[in-house]
C-alpha positions in Angstrom: 143.8 70.0 103.0 145.7 70.1 106.8 144.0 71.8 109.7 147.2 74.6 109.4 146.6 75.4 105.8 142.6 75.9 106.7 143.5 78.5 109.3 144.7 80.8 106.6 143.6 82.5 103.2 146.6 82.2 100.7 145.0 82.5 97.6 146.3 85.6 95.5 143.8 88.3 95.3 142.7 89.6 92.2 143.3 93.1 90.8 141.9 96.0 92.5 139.1 97.5 91.0 138.0 100.6 92.5 138.0 101.6 96.6 135.5 98.8 97.5 137.1 96.1 95.2 140.1 96.6 97.2 138.5 96.3 100.4 136.9 93.1 99.7 140.6 91.6 98.5 142.1 93.1 101.4 142.4 90.7 103.7 143.2 87.5 101.0 145.8 89.9 100.0 147.2 90.7 103.3 147.4 87.2 104.1 149.3 86.7 100.6 152.1 88.8 101.2 152.9 87.4 104.6 151.7 83.8 104.1 155.4 82.7 105.5 154.8 84.5 108.7 150.9 83.3 108.7 151.5 79.5 108.1 154.1 79.7 110.8 151.7 81.3 112.7 149.1 78.5 111.6 151.2 76.2 112.7 151.7 77.5 116.2 148.0 77.8 117.0 147.7 74.0 115.8 149.8 72.5 117.7 149.2 75.0 120.9 145.7 73.4 121.0 147.5 70.1 121.6 146.3 68.6 125.0 145.8 64.6 126.7 142.7 65.7 127.2 140.5 64.2 123.9 137.9 67.0 124.1 140.1 70.1 124.1 141.5 69.1 120.3 138.5 67.7 119.0 136.9 71.3 120.0 139.5 72.7 118.4 140.0 70.9 115.6 136.1 72.4 114.9 136.6 76.1 115.9 139.6 75.4 113.0 137.1 74.4 110.4 135.1 77.3 111.3 137.9 79.0 109.4 137.2 83.3 109.8 139.5 86.2 108.9 142.6 86.0 111.0 142.7 89.5 110.7 143.8 89.9 114.4 147.0 87.8 113.9 147.5 89.4 110.8 147.7 92.6 112.2 150.3 91.8 114.7 152.3 90.2 111.9 151.8 93.2 109.5 152.4 95.8 112.4 155.7 94.4 113.0 156.9 94.2 108.8 155.4 97.7 108.7 158.2 98.5 111.2 160.9 96.6 109.6 161.2 93.7 112.0 163.7 91.3 110.4 162.2 88.8 108.2 164.6 85.5 109.1 164.5 82.4 111.6 166.0 84.2 113.9 163.3 86.8 114.1 159.9 85.0 115.1 158.6 87.1 118.2 155.7 88.1 116.2 154.6 84.9 114.8 154.3 83.7 118.5 152.7 87.0 119.7 150.2 86.4 116.9 149.0 82.8 117.8 148.7 84.7 121.3 146.0 87.2 120.1 143.9 85.0 118.1 144.2 82.4 121.1 142.7 85.5 123.3 139.9 86.0 120.5 139.3 82.5 120.3 138.7 82.3 123.7 136.4 85.0 123.9 134.2 84.0 121.1 133.5 80.8 123.0 132.8 82.0 126.3 130.9 85.0 123.9 128.8 82.6 122.3 127.7 80.4 125.8 126.5 84.1 127.4 124.6 84.8 124.4 123.5 81.5 123.9 124.8 81.7 119.9 123.9 78.5 117.5 125.7 79.9 115.1 129.2 81.0 114.5 130.5 81.7 111.1 127.8 79.9 109.6 128.5 76.3 111.3 127.3 75.5 114.6 128.8 77.4 117.3 131.0 75.3 119.7 128.6 75.3 122.9 125.9 73.9 120.1 128.1 71.0 119.3 129.9 70.6 122.6 127.7 72.2 125.1 128.1 75.4 127.5 130.7 73.7 130.2 132.9 72.2 127.1 132.8 76.1 125.7 133.8 77.6 128.9 136.8 75.3 130.0 138.7 74.7 126.6 138.2 79.3 126.3 139.7 78.9 129.5 142.1 76.7 128.4 143.0 79.1 125.4 143.2 82.0 127.5 146.0 79.9 129.4 147.8 79.3 126.2 148.2 83.0 125.7 149.3 83.9 128.1 152.1 81.0 127.8 153.2 82.6 124.6 153.2 85.9 126.5 155.7 84.5 129.1 157.5 82.4 125.8 158.4 86.0 124.4 159.8 87.4 127.8 159.2 90.8 127.2 157.3 92.4 130.4 156.3 95.3 128.0 154.6 92.8 125.8 153.0 90.9 128.9 151.3 94.5 129.8 149.7 95.0 126.6 148.1 91.7 125.9 147.1 91.1 129.5 145.7 94.3 129.5 143.7 94.1 126.8 142.7 90.4 127.8 140.8 92.5 131.4 139.4 95.3 128.9 137.7 93.0 126.6 136.5 91.3 130.0 135.0 94.7 131.1 133.6 95.6 127.5 131.6 92.4 127.5 130.3 93.2 131.6 129.6 96.4 130.4 127.4 95.7 127.6 125.4 93.5 129.8 125.4 96.2 132.0 123.8 98.2 129.2 121.0 95.0 127.9 117.9 96.1 127.4 118.3 99.5 128.2 117.6 102.4 125.4 118.2 104.9 127.1 122.3 103.8 127.0 124.2 107.2 125.3 125.6 106.5 122.3 129.1 107.4 124.2 128.5 104.4 126.6 127.9 102.2 123.5 130.7 103.0 121.7 132.9 102.3 124.8 131.3 98.8 124.9 132.6 98.2 121.4 135.8 99.6 122.4 136.3 97.6 125.3 135.5 94.3 123.3 136.6 94.8 120.0 138.8 97.5 119.4 141.0 96.7 122.5 142.6 93.7 121.0 143.1 95.1 117.6 144.7 98.0 119.4 147.2 95.6 121.3 147.8 93.4 118.5 149.1 96.4 116.5 151.3 98.0 119.2 152.8 94.3 120.2 154.1 94.6 116.4 156.0 97.7 117.1 157.3 96.7 120.6 159.0 93.6 119.2 160.5 95.8 116.1 161.8 98.2 118.8 160.4 101.0 117.3 159.7 104.6 119.2 157.0 105.0 121.6 155.3 107.6 118.7 155.3 105.1 116.3 153.7 102.3 119.2 151.0 105.3 119.8 150.3 104.9 115.8 149.9 101.5 115.4 147.8 101.7 118.8 145.4 104.1 117.0 145.4 102.2 114.1 144.3 99.2 115.7 142.1 100.8 118.2 140.1 102.8 115.1 140.2 99.8 112.8 138.3 97.6 115.6 136.0 100.5 116.0 134.7 100.6 112.6 135.0 96.8 112.6 132.5 96.1 115.7 129.9 99.1 114.2 129.7 97.7 110.4 129.6 93.6 112.7 126.3 95.5 114.3 125.0 97.0 111.4 125.2 93.7 109.5 122.9 91.9 111.9 120.1 94.0 110.2 120.9 94.4 107.2 122.8 90.8 105.7 121.4 87.6 105.6 122.3 84.5 107.5 125.2 83.1 105.3 126.9 86.4 104.6 126.1 87.4 108.7 127.9 83.8 109.4 125.1 84.0 112.6 121.2 84.1 112.7 119.9 87.0 111.7 118.8 89.4 114.1 120.3 87.9 117.1 121.9 91.4 118.2 117.6 92.2 119.0 116.1 88.6 120.2 119.4 89.4 122.8 118.1 92.9 123.9 121.6 94.2 123.0 121.8 97.8 122.3 123.8 98.9 119.1 124.0 101.8 117.0 120.8 100.6 114.6 118.9 100.2 116.9 119.7 103.8 119.2 119.7 105.0 115.8 115.8 104.3 114.7 114.8 104.3 118.4 115.8 108.3 118.2 114.6 108.8 114.6 111.1 107.1 115.5 107.6 108.9 116.0 105.8 107.3 119.1 104.5 104.3 117.9 108.2 103.3 116.5 109.6 104.1 120.3 106.5 102.1 121.7 107.8 99.4 119.0 111.4 99.3 120.2 110.5 99.6 123.8 108.7 96.6 124.0 111.2 94.4 121.9 114.3 95.9 123.3 113.3 97.0 126.8 110.5 94.4 127.8 111.4 91.3 125.7 108.3 90.6 124.4 109.4 89.6 121.2 106.9 87.9 118.0 107.9 86.3 115.1 106.8 89.2 113.0 108.5 91.6 115.4 112.0 90.9 113.1 110.8 92.0 109.7 109.3 94.6 111.3 112.4 95.5 113.1 113.9 95.7 109.5 111.6 98.1 108.5 112.1 100.0 111.1 115.9 100.2 110.6 115.2 101.4 106.8 112.9 103.5 107.5 114.9 105.6 109.5 118.3 105.2 107.5 120.3 103.5 110.7 122.1 101.3 108.8 123.5 104.4 107.0 124.0 106.4 109.8 126.3 103.1 111.3 128.3 102.8 108.4 128.4 106.5 107.9 130.1 106.6 111.5 132.2 103.2 110.8 133.5 105.4 108.1 134.9 107.6 110.4 136.9 105.6 112.3 138.3 104.0 109.4 139.5 106.8 107.9 141.0 108.0 111.1 142.6 104.4 111.2 144.1 105.5 107.5 145.5 108.5 109.1 147.2 107.3 112.0 149.4 105.3 109.8 150.5 108.3 107.3 153.4 108.2 109.8 154.8 105.5 108.4 156.9 105.8 104.8 154.5 104.6 101.6 155.4 100.5 101.4 153.7 97.4 100.2 152.7 96.8 103.7 151.3 100.2 104.6 149.2 99.9 101.4 147.4 96.6 102.3 146.9 97.9 105.6 145.3 100.8 104.3 143.1 98.8 102.3 142.3 96.2 105.2 140.3 99.6 106.8 138.3 99.9 103.1 138.0 96.2 103.2 136.2 96.6 106.8 133.6 99.2 105.3 133.0 97.4 102.4 131.7 94.5 104.1 128.7 96.8 104.5 127.9 97.1 101.2 
């Protein structure tokens, strides 16, 4: 299988059997529907990862091998098609911008794994574990530069404003997360602000530029922005739940990483606020004081389960997913809209 082929999931989706199955099959169905667009996007990604500096394509190949859902570029392609962007060789702006969105996302992952000292990414050794921190940071910078080259090649100041603002918001979200680390007094509203910055902002921008290239109204731009924002919020909430509810193979990273790093997430906040004095003392020791033993993760999982913190988190994610679906209601019914609705179901179904 070639590098470009490995970047996308193009196997036909099985027939849907209820809401959960619809969710589980949503991304492969969306990728199948947008197969030609996604293949063109993948070719752009692979081509733009090339460099005469050997380490850059080597690390790029490692990232390609790790795969991934490619949800963000799919959202750009889907949003453009939802808005009636023509499907012909003369209309390829959405492809370049989808690749741009993926480069922004991948650059932030490279930097995040260095900051978090993560050893796994999508079930494989992280780039920093293989190539070292310096190489990961610098190649992340290279991918950011590539993303801005793709923005300028598009030529739209509005597109540049949207994507550059999202890039700044992502960085702000990561810094805010660092500022709340190890602090159990963090309000839930502040946690939601963190995940809006680090995740939802790029989902929103990915969707909004699809409407921009199609030349649609501000109302439709806002609708797609709302869809992306709420989908991104739901996605990150479920990711945070899975850190305390999934096995390592399903999660794609080491279970309990968030706890070891003292990250403040909704499962922890929910468990902490619902705990008795003994339970609060436990969370204060492992999160605020960072004093952890090998027995603490299993004990934390027990306390998470006892306080229904995962259910609380998933219910919050479902609320955002429902808002994402509602945002699409201004668009007429179509196959692509139904697939985008299913993507919201997929987001929450990952926690089942």
